[in-house]
KESE-314640 format. One line per 4 residues: number of its first residue (from 1); for each residue x, y, z of C-alpha. Coordinates in steps of 0.1 Angstrom, whole numbers, padded with zeros to 4 digits. Layout:
N
NUM) X,Y,Z ~ ...
END
This chain:
732
1) 0002,-0001,0000 ~ 0015,0032,-0011 ~ 0048,0010,-0024 ~ 0048,0027,-0059
5) 0074,0026,-0085 ~ 0078,0064,-0089 ~ 0072,0094,-0072 ~ 0032,0103,-0075
9) 0025,0133,-0101 ~ -0001,0145,-0078 ~ -0031,0160,-0094 ~ -0040,0192,-0114
13) -0041,0212,-0080 ~ -0078,0217,-0079 ~ -0104,0197,-0061 ~ -0135,0195,-0081
17) -0172,0179,-0078 ~ -0167,0140,-0076 ~ -0186,0121,-0104 ~ -0192,0089,-0083
21) -0194,0081,-0045 ~ -0165,0055,-0052 ~ -0142,0082,-0063 ~ -0147,0102,-0026
25) -0126,0097,0005 ~ -0137,0117,0035 ~ -0111,0117,0061 ~ -0110,0136,0097
29) -0078,0146,0110 ~ -0078,0139,0149 ~ -0052,0148,0174 ~ -0042,0170,0205
33) -0033,0203,0200 ~ 0002,0209,0187 ~ 0005,0175,0174 ~ 0008,0187,0136
37) -0024,0182,0119 ~ -0027,0213,0101 ~ 0010,0208,0092 ~ 0000,0173,0079
41) -0028,0189,0059 ~ -0007,0214,0043 ~ 0019,0185,0035 ~ -0004,0165,0020
45) -0023,0192,-0001 ~ 0015,0202,-0012 ~ 0024,0168,-0025 ~ -0012,0165,-0043
49) -0003,0194,-0063 ~ -0027,0218,-0048 ~ -0003,0242,-0031 ~ 0028,0258,-0044
53) 0064,0250,-0031 ~ 0059,0278,-0003 ~ 0030,0260,0007 ~ 0003,0287,0000
57) -0027,0286,-0023 ~ -0030,0310,-0053 ~ -0035,0343,-0031 ~ -0009,0335,-0008
61) -0027,0324,0021 ~ -0027,0293,0038 ~ -0047,0264,0031 ~ -0059,0259,0070
65) -0061,0281,0099 ~ -0066,0313,0080 ~ -0092,0324,0104 ~ -0081,0356,0120
69) -0087,0342,0155 ~ -0067,0312,0146 ~ -0040,0334,0135 ~ -0040,0353,0169
73) -0043,0323,0191 ~ -0021,0302,0170 ~ -0041,0271,0171 ~ -0071,0257,0154
77) -0105,0264,0167 ~ -0129,0253,0140 ~ -0134,0223,0117 ~ -0119,0232,0082
81) -0124,0214,0049 ~ -0093,0208,0023 ~ -0101,0188,-0007 ~ -0073,0175,-0029
85) -0072,0154,-0058 ~ -0050,0123,-0059 ~ -0047,0094,-0083 ~ -0085,0099,-0097
89) -0100,0104,-0061 ~ -0111,0135,-0045 ~ -0099,0134,-0007 ~ -0117,0155,0015
93) -0093,0165,0044 ~ -0113,0175,0075 ~ -0090,0191,0099 ~ -0101,0196,0134
97) -0093,0214,0163 ~ -0072,0192,0190 ~ -0080,0214,0221 ~ -0107,0200,0242
101) -0128,0232,0242 ~ -0138,0226,0205 ~ -0149,0187,0207 ~ -0181,0199,0192
105) -0158,0207,0160 ~ -0145,0174,0163 ~ -0180,0156,0165 ~ -0190,0173,0135
109) -0157,0163,0116 ~ -0165,0126,0127 ~ -0199,0130,0115 ~ -0189,0140,0080
113) -0160,0116,0076 ~ -0160,0078,0069 ~ -0124,0073,0079 ~ -0100,0089,0106
117) -0061,0099,0107 ~ -0049,0098,0143 ~ -0021,0123,0141 ~ 0005,0119,0174
121) 0037,0137,0181 ~ 0064,0115,0187 ~ 0078,0142,0212 ~ 0045,0145,0229
125) 0031,0108,0232 ~ -0008,0102,0231 ~ -0029,0128,0250 ~ -0059,0116,0271
129) -0082,0134,0248 ~ -0070,0117,0216 ~ -0076,0082,0233 ~ -0113,0094,0240
133) -0115,0102,0206 ~ -0102,0069,0197 ~ -0130,0055,0218 ~ -0154,0072,0202
137) -0145,0062,0167 ~ -0144,0025,0180 ~ -0176,0027,0192 ~ -0192,0033,0155
141) -0165,0011,0138 ~ -0149,0038,0122 ~ -0114,0029,0104 ~ -0086,0045,0116
145) -0049,0049,0106 ~ -0020,0067,0127 ~ 0004,0092,0115 ~ 0037,0096,0137
149) 0047,0132,0134 ~ 0078,0155,0147 ~ 0102,0128,0142 ~ 0128,0157,0137
153) 0125,0163,0173 ~ 0152,0155,0200 ~ 0147,0122,0216 ~ 0122,0112,0190
157) 0116,0076,0187 ~ 0093,0059,0162 ~ 0097,0024,0175 ~ 0089,0036,0210
161) 0060,0059,0197 ~ 0044,0028,0176 ~ 0047,0008,0211 ~ 0029,0036,0231
165) 0000,0038,0203 ~ -0004,-0001,0205 ~ -0007,0003,0242 ~ -0034,0031,0239
169) -0054,0020,0209 ~ -0047,-0016,0208 ~ -0060,-0028,0245 ~ -0079,-0056,0230
173) -0055,-0065,0203 ~ -0018,-0049,0202 ~ -0010,-0068,0172 ~ -0038,-0048,0151
177) -0014,-0015,0156 ~ 0017,-0020,0138 ~ 0038,0000,0109 ~ 0038,-0002,0075
181) 0070,0015,0069 ~ 0100,0019,0093 ~ 0117,0055,0090 ~ 0155,0056,0073
185) 0179,0076,0092 ~ 0207,0100,0076 ~ 0241,0110,0089 ~ 0244,0123,0124
189) 0241,0164,0125 ~ 0264,0186,0146 ~ 0241,0182,0177 ~ 0242,0144,0172
193) 0206,0139,0160 ~ 0203,0117,0133 ~ 0174,0130,0108 ~ 0149,0106,0090
197) 0156,0109,0054 ~ 0131,0081,0040 ~ 0110,0053,0046 ~ 0111,0014,0041
201) 0083,-0006,0030 ~ 0080,-0035,0051 ~ 0057,-0056,0028 ~ 0077,-0050,-0007
205) 0113,-0041,0014 ~ 0116,-0010,-0009 ~ 0134,0021,0001 ~ 0118,0056,-0004
209) 0143,0083,-0001 ~ 0129,0119,0007 ~ 0165,0134,0013 ~ 0165,0159,-0016
213) 0127,0166,-0016 ~ 0118,0140,-0043 ~ 0105,0106,-0032 ~ 0130,0081,-0052
217) 0127,0043,-0048 ~ 0153,0019,-0050 ~ 0161,-0015,-0034 ~ 0174,-0019,0002
221) 0211,-0024,0006 ~ 0215,-0059,0020 ~ 0226,-0050,0053 ~ 0191,-0035,0060
225) 0172,-0066,0055 ~ 0179,-0082,0087 ~ 0169,-0048,0105 ~ 0135,-0049,0090
229) 0130,-0086,0092 ~ 0112,-0089,0127 ~ 0090,-0059,0120 ~ 0080,-0074,0085
233) 0072,-0108,0100 ~ 0051,-0094,0128 ~ 0031,-0074,0103 ~ 0026,-0101,0081
237) 0012,-0122,0109 ~ -0011,-0092,0118 ~ -0024,-0089,0085 ~ -0030,-0126,0083
241) -0048,-0127,0117 ~ -0073,-0102,0099 ~ -0075,-0121,0067 ~ -0109,-0134,0054
245) -0090,-0163,0041 ~ -0088,-0189,0068 ~ -0062,-0210,0052 ~ -0037,-0182,0049
249) -0023,-0185,0085 ~ -0018,-0225,0082 ~ 0000,-0219,0049 ~ 0024,-0193,0062
253) 0028,-0212,0095 ~ 0038,-0243,0070 ~ 0066,-0218,0056 ~ 0046,-0207,0024
257) 0058,-0172,0012 ~ 0024,-0155,0008 ~ 0023,-0131,-0025 ~ 0029,-0096,-0017
261) -0004,-0085,-0035 ~ -0026,-0111,-0014 ~ -0012,-0095,0017 ~ -0017,-0058,0003
265) -0052,-0068,-0006 ~ -0061,-0084,0029 ~ -0045,-0053,0044 ~ -0068,-0030,0028
269) -0099,-0050,0036 ~ -0088,-0051,0072 ~ -0080,-0013,0072 ~ -0115,-0006,0055
273) -0134,-0027,0081 ~ -0118,-0008,0109 ~ -0101,-0039,0123 ~ -0066,-0032,0117
277) -0048,0004,0123 ~ -0015,0008,0105 ~ 0010,0033,0117 ~ 0028,0057,0093
281) 0054,0084,0097 ~ 0049,0119,0080 ~ 0069,0151,0080 ~ 0064,0183,0059
285) 0085,0192,0030 ~ 0116,0212,0037 ~ 0115,0246,0021 ~ 0114,0247,-0017
289) 0108,0207,-0020 ~ 0078,0193,-0033 ~ 0069,0163,-0013 ~ 0069,0160,0026
293) 0082,0126,0041 ~ 0055,0099,0041 ~ 0031,0120,0021 ~ 0026,0099,-0009
297) 0023,0067,0014 ~ -0003,0082,0032 ~ -0025,0097,0005 ~ -0020,0059,-0012
301) -0034,0045,0020 ~ -0063,0070,0023 ~ -0074,0062,-0016 ~ -0067,0023,-0014
305) -0073,0013,0023 ~ -0099,0039,0037 ~ -0138,0030,0026 ~ -0158,0049,0003
309) -0189,0065,0014 ~ -0208,0034,-0001 ~ -0192,0013,0024 ~ -0205,0036,0055
313) -0237,0030,0071 ~ -0257,0064,0072 ~ -0276,0077,0102 ~ -0313,0067,0105
317) -0337,0089,0084 ~ -0374,0098,0091 ~ -0398,0121,0078 ~ -0402,0153,0099
321) -0432,0135,0120 ~ -0409,0109,0131 ~ -0420,0081,0105 ~ -0391,0056,0094
325) -0381,0061,0060 ~ -0356,0037,0039 ~ -0330,0055,0018 ~ -0303,0038,-0002
329) -0270,0042,0011 ~ -0254,0069,-0010 ~ -0272,0068,-0040 ~ -0268,0098,-0060
333) -0302,0096,-0078 ~ -0319,0089,-0046 ~ -0339,0113,-0025 ~ -0320,0142,-0012
337) -0305,0139,0022 ~ -0280,0160,0033 ~ -0267,0176,0069 ~ -0252,0206,0077
341) -0221,0198,0095 ~ -0205,0233,0101 ~ -0222,0268,0099 ~ -0202,0300,0097
345) -0206,0339,0086 ~ -0187,0355,0062 ~ -0185,0392,0064 ~ -0193,0394,0023
349) -0217,0366,0016 ~ -0235,0359,0049 ~ -0239,0326,0065 ~ -0223,0297,0047
353) -0231,0260,0056 ~ -0205,0230,0051 ~ -0229,0202,0039 ~ -0224,0164,0038
357) -0245,0149,0012 ~ -0257,0115,0023 ~ -0283,0106,-0006 ~ -0291,0123,-0040
361) -0273,0155,-0054 ~ -0275,0188,-0042 ~ -0275,0215,-0070 ~ -0272,0254,-0066
365) -0304,0276,-0070 ~ -0329,0250,-0060 ~ -0356,0253,-0034 ~ -0348,0225,-0008
369) -0365,0217,0026 ~ -0348,0224,0060 ~ -0357,0207,0090 ~ -0341,0209,0122
373) -0345,0190,0155 ~ -0341,0221,0175 ~ -0321,0226,0206 ~ -0346,0247,0229
377) -0324,0246,0259 ~ -0295,0258,0240 ~ -0311,0288,0222 ~ -0316,0270,0190
381) -0353,0269,0175 ~ -0368,0242,0158 ~ -0380,0248,0122 ~ -0393,0232,0094
385) -0390,0256,0063 ~ -0382,0259,0025 ~ -0355,0278,0016 ~ -0337,0286,-0017
389) -0301,0279,-0016 ~ -0274,0300,-0034 ~ -0242,0290,-0050 ~ -0222,0257,-0044
393) -0184,0258,-0037 ~ -0157,0236,-0023 ~ -0133,0257,0001 ~ -0097,0264,-0003
397) -0079,0284,0021 ~ -0102,0315,0021 ~ -0109,0311,-0018 ~ -0145,0291,-0028
401) -0143,0275,-0060 ~ -0176,0272,-0074 ~ -0189,0235,-0083 ~ -0218,0226,-0104
405) -0232,0199,-0081 ~ -0225,0178,-0050 ~ -0235,0142,-0052 ~ -0240,0119,-0024
409) -0210,0111,-0004 ~ -0191,0145,-0011 ~ -0192,0178,0009 ~ -0195,0214,-0003
413) -0205,0248,0011 ~ -0236,0262,0004 ~ -0244,0300,0008 ~ -0273,0321,0015
417) -0293,0295,0041 ~ -0305,0322,0063 ~ -0325,0298,0087 ~ -0304,0268,0085
421) -0281,0259,0114 ~ -0258,0233,0122 ~ -0272,0200,0124 ~ -0301,0204,0103
425) -0313,0182,0074 ~ -0313,0196,0038 ~ -0343,0174,0018 ~ -0359,0179,-0015
429) -0391,0204,-0010 ~ -0419,0179,-0019 ~ -0400,0151,0001 ~ -0391,0164,0036
433) -0368,0143,0055 ~ -0348,0145,0089 ~ -0315,0128,0098 ~ -0309,0113,0133
437) -0290,0140,0154 ~ -0252,0133,0164 ~ -0246,0136,0201 ~ -0235,0174,0211
441) -0216,0180,0244 ~ -0232,0194,0269 ~ -0217,0229,0277 ~ -0208,0234,0314
445) -0188,0262,0320 ~ -0211,0296,0325 ~ -0199,0330,0315 ~ -0221,0359,0321
449) -0222,0389,0302 ~ -0238,0421,0298 ~ -0234,0448,0268 ~ -0206,0472,0273
453) -0227,0503,0262 ~ -0261,0513,0251 ~ -0251,0507,0214 ~ -0237,0473,0223
457) -0270,0466,0240 ~ -0291,0473,0207 ~ -0270,0447,0188 ~ -0263,0421,0217
461) -0296,0402,0209 ~ -0287,0398,0171 ~ -0250,0389,0180 ~ -0261,0360,0204
465) -0285,0346,0180 ~ -0258,0345,0151 ~ -0232,0329,0177 ~ -0254,0301,0189
469) -0265,0294,0153 ~ -0231,0285,0143 ~ -0221,0267,0177 ~ -0245,0242,0187
473) -0222,0232,0217 ~ -0229,0269,0232 ~ -0259,0273,0251 ~ -0278,0306,0256
477) -0297,0312,0290 ~ -0316,0343,0300 ~ -0319,0335,0337 ~ -0352,0346,0352
481) -0338,0343,0388 ~ -0304,0364,0385 ~ -0316,0385,0355 ~ -0283,0374,0339
485) -0274,0366,0302 ~ -0254,0336,0302 ~ -0233,0316,0278 ~ -0226,0281,0285
489) -0194,0271,0271 ~ -0172,0240,0269 ~ -0139,0257,0286 ~ -0121,0291,0289
493) -0107,0286,0256 ~ -0142,0284,0240 ~ -0154,0311,0259 ~ -0125,0334,0245
497) -0133,0328,0211 ~ -0170,0333,0215 ~ -0163,0371,0231 ~ -0139,0374,0202
501) -0165,0364,0178 ~ -0188,0391,0194 ~ -0165,0416,0191 ~ -0148,0410,0156
505) -0176,0393,0135 ~ -0207,0409,0149 ~ -0193,0442,0163 ~ -0206,0438,0201
509) -0184,0446,0229 ~ -0195,0426,0265 ~ -0180,0429,0297 ~ -0179,0396,0318
513) -0194,0396,0350 ~ -0194,0372,0380 ~ -0218,0343,0374 ~ -0247,0341,0402
517) -0263,0309,0411 ~ -0301,0307,0418 ~ -0302,0313,0455 ~ -0336,0312,0477
521) -0347,0320,0511 ~ -0368,0299,0534 ~ -0379,0304,0572 ~ -0364,0286,0599
525) -0390,0285,0621 ~ -0426,0298,0628 ~ -0434,0331,0628 ~ -0461,0359,0626
529) -0464,0393,0612 ~ -0489,0423,0611 ~ -0496,0442,0579 ~ -0507,0476,0583
533) -0513,0502,0555 ~ -0537,0530,0565 ~ -0531,0564,0548 ~ -0557,0593,0545
537) -0545,0622,0523 ~ -0581,0638,0512 ~ -0607,0622,0493 ~ -0602,0584,0491
541) -0580,0567,0515 ~ -0562,0535,0519 ~ -0570,0510,0544 ~ -0559,0475,0550
545) -0549,0456,0581 ~ -0541,0416,0576 ~ -0524,0392,0602 ~ -0505,0363,0592
549) -0486,0335,0604 ~ -0458,0317,0585 ~ -0443,0280,0590 ~ -0417,0264,0571
553) -0424,0236,0546 ~ -0403,0204,0534 ~ -0381,0215,0504 ~ -0398,0219,0471
557) -0432,0228,0486 ~ -0431,0263,0472 ~ -0455,0290,0486 ~ -0486,0275,0499
561) -0513,0302,0512 ~ -0542,0293,0536 ~ -0572,0315,0544 ~ -0582,0309,0579
565) -0599,0340,0585 ~ -0633,0339,0603 ~ -0663,0364,0609 ~ -0655,0383,0578
569) -0624,0404,0594 ~ -0610,0406,0558 ~ -0639,0407,0534 ~ -0639,0378,0507
573) -0630,0401,0476 ~ -0597,0412,0495 ~ -0582,0375,0504 ~ -0567,0370,0468
577) -0555,0405,0471 ~ -0535,0394,0502 ~ -0523,0366,0485 ~ -0512,0385,0458
581) -0492,0409,0478 ~ -0478,0381,0498 ~ -0466,0363,0465 ~ -0452,0393,0450
585) -0430,0402,0482 ~ -0418,0365,0484 ~ -0405,0366,0448 ~ -0384,0395,0458
589) -0371,0380,0489 ~ -0374,0391,0524 ~ -0336,0392,0535 ~ -0310,0390,0511
593) -0332,0395,0480 ~ -0337,0361,0468 ~ -0370,0344,0462 ~ -0387,0331,0492
597) -0398,0291,0489 ~ -0410,0263,0508 ~ -0432,0281,0536 ~ -0468,0281,0544
601) -0485,0316,0549 ~ -0517,0313,0568 ~ -0539,0345,0570 ~ -0557,0348,0606
605) -0572,0380,0608 ~ -0573,0417,0596 ~ -0594,0446,0594 ~ -0610,0466,0566
609) -0628,0500,0558 ~ -0660,0503,0539 ~ -0647,0531,0517 ~ -0610,0535,0518
613) -0601,0494,0518 ~ -0589,0483,0482 ~ -0571,0454,0463 ~ -0540,0475,0463
617) -0542,0483,0499 ~ -0544,0447,0507 ~ -0515,0438,0486 ~ -0497,0461,0500
621) -0508,0453,0537 ~ -0498,0412,0528 ~ -0462,0423,0516 ~ -0458,0443,0547
625) -0472,0416,0568 ~ -0446,0389,0553 ~ -0419,0414,0557 ~ -0425,0419,0596
629) -0429,0381,0599 ~ -0394,0375,0584 ~ -0379,0402,0607 ~ -0387,0383,0639
633) -0378,0348,0623 ~ -0346,0331,0614 ~ -0340,0333,0577 ~ -0322,0303,0558
637) -0303,0310,0526 ~ -0306,0279,0503 ~ -0285,0271,0475 ~ -0290,0246,0446
641) -0270,0213,0446 ~ -0264,0195,0415 ~ -0264,0156,0409 ~ -0228,0154,0393
645) -0214,0119,0376 ~ -0179,0120,0367 ~ -0163,0093,0345 ~ -0128,0094,0355
649) -0096,0071,0348 ~ -0089,0047,0379 ~ -0057,0067,0384 ~ -0074,0097,0392
653) -0103,0086,0411 ~ -0086,0097,0445 ~ -0077,0127,0432 ~ -0113,0135,0421
657) -0127,0123,0454 ~ -0104,0145,0474 ~ -0113,0178,0452 ~ -0150,0169,0456
661) -0148,0169,0493 ~ -0129,0201,0494 ~ -0161,0215,0471 ~ -0186,0202,0500
665) -0195,0177,0477 ~ -0212,0143,0491 ~ -0201,0112,0472 ~ -0233,0088,0470
669) -0217,0059,0450 ~ -0192,0046,0426 ~ -0191,0020,0401 ~ -0164,0003,0377
673) -0170,0014,0340 ~ -0152,0001,0308 ~ -0117,0011,0299 ~ -0103,0009,0335
677) -0124,0039,0344 ~ -0147,0048,0374 ~ -0182,0066,0374 ~ -0183,0086,0404
681) -0221,0098,0415 ~ -0220,0130,0441 ~ -0240,0158,0450 ~ -0221,0191,0452
685) -0235,0228,0456 ~ -0236,0245,0423 ~ -0219,0276,0437 ~ -0189,0251,0442
689) -0186,0237,0404 ~ -0191,0269,0383 ~ -0155,0261,0369 ~ -0155,0224,0373
693) -0152,0220,0336 ~ -0118,0235,0336 ~ -0107,0221,0372 ~ -0117,0186,0363
697) -0098,0184,0329 ~ -0067,0199,0347 ~ -0071,0173,0375 ~ -0074,0145,0352
701) -0050,0155,0325 ~ -0081,0158,0300 ~ -0091,0122,0305 ~ -0124,0129,0327
705) -0157,0140,0319 ~ -0188,0148,0339 ~ -0223,0159,0336 ~ -0249,0176,0362
709) -0285,0180,0367 ~ -0303,0201,0394 ~ -0314,0180,0425 ~ -0328,0204,0450
713) -0319,0235,0471 ~ -0306,0231,0505 ~ -0297,0253,0536 ~ -0262,0273,0531
717) -0238,0270,0558 ~ -0243,0297,0582 ~ -0208,0315,0574 ~ -0214,0312,0540
721) -0248,0326,0540 ~ -0234,0355,0561 ~ -0207,0366,0534 ~ -0235,0364,0508
725) -0257,0385,0527 ~ -0228,0412,0533 ~ -0220,0409,0495 ~ -0255,0419,0486
729) -0257,0444,0513 ~ -0226,0461,0496 ~ -0239,0456,0464 ~ -0269,0475,0471
END
């Protein structure tokens, strides 16, 4: 696989619309930040002839990471598509961010792809987030290969990195993670480091020398053969173990020399099935060179070993009302079923959507149906509308190259879809369909914001609406209790990018303010109060007196109002007025300004005036009575408590449990989970886990994840309650 006789000529340099699904390969690059994914994409594009020798597209820009924010932050923050042509195939390379905060972009890339290249750095090893992504791919049977980068780094060791990958990714079968090539080393430099100058193909035992920037093939020197024999035999055994020919292993063990073509064919089938995971090495081309080390081998692996869109099962399809619908997998002449995997805003053309077509053929300037599941809890409306799409194009750097159509299995960019959002389904106007959504990570880091000025306030709502339309991993909340606008994000970097996009893309300046949790107040004991509202100022006066008793109720009871007036002391028509006044005061709070809950208010007695009593007067009296009762009672502050489930590697369980204890958390149970992990269940006050999304990642080296649900409100410890009251008093 990839052992060609001569260096590949590459393609004409322009990715175009594919003619058949069998000629398409959709590949997502996965790896931690700094592993070299974007550099590898550029190296592959250069080898395929899509870039000039300076590594730039025709307008001089980079092929990936061209966004202003990516330039400033020096890292990928969004999914980007780089299509290249190679050996008659169109390869859609999907470059994903490696930082955990942008896992939503990774999930979108996994949805759009049919296979994955896991990029690991020889100098950094395998990060915890990369292992988690591997498990996600394994769960859906996605074919994978591993690319080792940064072999030029000091102390980089390809053999050791291969062993680490087999240990991290091949827990069930380490012999399914094996190298196809071994690196060749040149003479040592002044610092003693020996650079990698080429590769040796283990199956064909051919050398591929990249020392002068052009791939040159030759037979190996005899003295090299013993060095590669052990690795070659292990690779052959690994391939044969995955072969569908059950006689092949017996023939091999009996000493038969298995034909190389047979081995390569079996290897390609095993890779496409997702049961064998080859390891390759790659490095960018030297300045002015045309090919980077290992890029030809990698492109050949993608075209020959990775599956076509025809071979990958597609998500379930229904009508918008939920009726299942059978759709032929990846049929260009079938009903149109496409999905928006990414939404972005362009300052010149407006909203643009990256679309993966699963069935049918998408053409420009046609009216299609947009169906959305809706994520109301994240600020995304559900919709079911017709829209006319604009031009179709394929991206390359900042350029958009027009295409005439996009067939099943391919990806394209669609312009002018004003209502469509990430995750929506595009289908024929007369045959609306809906695809099963992919799982979105839950944003768990709150970012409370407010407009910086009156001018920003006018633009804030529209800017936030566009922001969450682009990013379904972000949740917008308008908290009715704290009256704060809260953006729920996946982490600090995610929050930083959101603020930067608001500023640079939508022209909205916001200030970040401390996030408030929804506290409550309640009575700690029984109390009584008298509300007297008597005023006389000429003409109609105001007269209302009511006497109440207040007693605490169990948590979750709310406000209960009971009328026990006898003898008509408070006329019947004014009893609802007293209740209205009591409830209004309860909503405003009676001590620190937080809503009062879990009490029973009993109206015992009162007085009225035949002329001066009114609805408004008794509302005021009811509020005054509740405030007086509170002044003579012990008032508890209640804080929200969350049920938290943490999935963490066994190595970090102790640290997580200790950290929870420091957050006033109560561990309610643990249980073993797959992959040497433990599920920890705990109850923790929400005020203690505002930054838990960040802290847990640091605590577990990025290997743990958690979810949270509201459980109940509980009394806050007295010393903390007093601190909150003091802060409230200082702010008022």
